[in-house]
C-alpha positions in Angstrom: 90.2 93.9 87.3 93.6 94.4 88.8 93.9 93.0 92.7 95.4 95.8 94.8 97.5 94.6 97.7 97.8 96.8 100.6 100.0 96.9 103.3 97.8 98.1 106.3 97.3 98.3 110.1 99.3 101.6 110.1 96.8 102.5 111.5 93.6 100.2 111.2 91.5 103.4 111.4 93.2 104.5 108.2 92.6 101.1 106.3 89.1 100.7 107.1 88.9 104.3 105.4 91.1 103.1 102.4 88.8 99.7 102.0 85.5 101.7 101.9 87.1 104.5 99.5 88.4 101.8 97.1 85.2 99.8 96.8 83.0 102.9 96.5 85.2 104.3 93.6 85.2 100.8 91.8 81.4 101.0 92.4 81.0 104.6 90.7 83.3 103.4 88.0 81.8 99.9 87.0 78.2 100.3 88.3 76.2 97.5 89.8 77.4 95.1 92.5 81.4 95.9 91.7 83.4 96.1 94.3 87.3 96.0 94.6 89.6 92.9 94.5 91.7 93.6 97.6 94.2 91.6 99.4 95.3 93.4 102.8 98.3 92.4 105.0 98.4 94.4 108.3 101.1 95.5 110.5 100.7 95.1 114.1 100.5 99.1 114.9 102.5 98.8 118.3 105.6 97.5 116.2 104.8 99.9 113.3 105.0 102.7 116.0 108.0 101.4 117.8 110.1 101.3 114.7 108.9 105.0 113.6 109.4 106.7 116.8 112.8 105.2 116.9 114.0 105.8 113.7 114.2 102.2 113.3 113.9 102.3 109.1 116.2 99.3 108.1 114.3 97.1 110.9 111.0 98.9 109.8 111.4 98.4 106.4 112.5 94.6 106.5 109.0 93.9 108.6 106.9 95.8 105.6 108.9 93.7 102.9 107.3 90.3 104.5 104.1 91.9 103.9 104.8 92.7 100.3 106.3 89.6 99.5 103.5 88.0 101.1 100.9 90.1 98.9 102.7 89.3 95.6 102.7 85.7 96.3 98.8 86.0 97.5 98.2 87.6 93.8 98.2 91.2 93.7 99.0 93.2 91.0 100.1 96.1 92.5 101.0 97.8 96.2 100.0 100.8 98.0 101.0 101.3 101.9 98.4 103.0 104.1 101.2 105.0 105.5 102.7 108.0 104.4 105.4 107.8 107.0 106.3 104.3 105.8 106.9 105.4 101.9 110.5 106.7 102.9 111.3 103.0 103.8 110.2 102.0 100.1 113.6 101.1 98.2 113.6 98.3 101.8 110.5 96.9 101.4 110.0 96.7 97.5 113.4 95.3 96.8 112.4 91.9 96.9 109.1 92.3 95.1 108.6 92.5 91.3 105.0 94.3 91.3 105.2 98.2 91.5 104.3 100.2 94.3 101.6 103.1 94.1 103.4 106.1 95.8 101.1 108.4 97.7 102.8 111.2 96.8 102.0 110.9 92.7 98.0 111.6 93.4 98.7 113.9 96.0 101.0 116.4 93.8 98.8 115.6 90.9 95.9 117.0 92.6 97.7 120.3 94.2 99.2 120.9 90.5 95.5 120.5 89.6 94.5 123.5 91.4 97.3 125.5 90.3 99.2 125.7 93.6 103.0 125.0 94.0 103.6 125.7 98.0 101.9 123.7 100.1 102.3 123.1 104.2 103.0 119.3 104.6 101.5 117.9 108.2 102.2 114.2 109.4 104.2 112.6 111.8 107.5 113.6 113.1 109.0 111.3 111.0 107.6 112.8 107.9 107.8 116.3 108.7 111.5 116.1 109.9 113.3 114.5 107.0 114.0 115.6 103.6 112.4 112.7 102.2 109.0 114.5 101.2 110.1 117.5 100.2 112.5 116.1 97.8 109.7 113.4 96.6 107.2 116.7 96.2 110.2 118.8 94.5 110.5 116.2 92.2 106.8 116.3 91.2 106.9 120.1 91.0 105.6 121.3 94.5 107.1 122.6 97.5 106.4 121.9 101.2 106.9 123.9 104.2 106.6 122.3 107.5 105.8 123.5 111.3 108.8 124.1 113.5 110.0 121.8 115.9 107.6 122.2 118.5 104.3 122.3 116.3 106.0 119.2 114.9 106.2 117.7 118.4 102.7 119.0 119.1 101.5 117.2 115.9 103.1 114.4 116.4 101.5 113.3 119.9 97.9 114.2 118.8 98.6 111.3 116.0 100.0 108.6 118.4 98.2 109.3 121.4 94.8 110.4 120.3 93.9 109.7 116.8 95.4 106.0 116.8 93.0 105.4 119.8 89.9 106.9 117.7 90.3 110.2 119.9 89.3 113.6 118.1 89.4 116.3 120.5 88.3 119.7 119.4 91.2 121.2 121.2 93.5 119.1 119.0 92.1 120.4 115.9 92.2 124.2 117.0 95.8 123.8 117.5 96.5 122.3 114.2 94.5 124.9 112.4 96.8 127.4 114.4 99.7 126.2 113.0 98.0 126.0 109.6 97.2 129.4 110.1 100.6 130.7 110.9 102.4 129.3 107.9 99.9 130.5 105.5 100.8 134.1 107.0 104.1 133.8 107.6 105.5 131.2 104.6 102.8 132.2 101.9 101.4 128.4 101.9 98.8 128.0 99.4 97.3 124.7 101.0 97.6 121.5 103.1 99.1 118.1 102.7 97.1 116.1 105.4 99.8 113.8 105.3 99.0 111.4 107.9 96.4 108.9 107.0 94.9 109.6 110.3 94.7 113.6 110.0 91.5 114.1 107.6 89.6 112.3 110.4 90.6 115.4 112.4 91.0 118.6 109.9 88.8 119.1 107.3 88.4 121.1 104.7 85.3 122.8 105.8 87.6 124.0 108.7 89.4 126.5 106.6 87.4 127.0 103.3 89.7 129.1 101.7 93.1 127.1 102.2 92.7 124.0 99.6 93.2 120.7 101.6 94.6 117.7 100.2 93.7 114.3 102.2 96.4 112.1 101.2 94.1 109.1 102.5 91.3 109.7 100.0 93.3 110.7 97.0 95.9 107.6 97.5 92.7 105.4 97.9 90.8 106.6 94.8 93.9 106.5 92.6 94.3 102.8 93.4 91.0 102.0 92.5 91.1 103.8 89.4 94.4 102.0 88.6 92.3 98.7 89.2 89.8 99.1 86.9 91.4 101.5 83.8 91.5 98.8 81.5 87.7 97.3 82.2 84.7 98.4 80.4 82.0 100.2 82.4 79.0 97.7 83.3 75.5 99.0 84.6 
């Protein structure tokens, strides 16, 4: 089994979910008492949020580089980051390590294409929605993304940082998110939704809009990490 190195903490809520999903998936694959071999090095969320909200990508990338290098020294075979937003700084924080990064867009785009879809809504932090980085990453993987307007992006971002990061999940905020989804499906012809912040799936769920496929990047990423870790192992009962 390969050892998974996780840069966590953004947020602690999502990091817990990654840990649970990875271990559950490893057990499903290998049976018995098997769980993942995992090393976690967490960011301070306040520091992470400061870098994100002030667009300090080089400084933030250098901070994540210390985490990546520490995980490699500790024996990780590959890395993942518990954050959609921070992937845009991956050229900075991966420059000093020799192990690979499992990019969150890979399993997400694969799941979208597997359903025969090609155009989806991207929800996430303002730093995620407001940059061409994600449109380019998904386009390279055969998927077109559409994003909310600026006012909607501000609303979504405020909910993430002022509610979801504090374990607050309000029905009013869920409804506002769903109204944005409905508009983009109606006006832009979007076929599905990428829940592109690792906290959003804890607020908005598939059952809220059964007819609009939702792609939970957290779950897809965590399961892909588990499968990458065990793919060369023989199933043991």
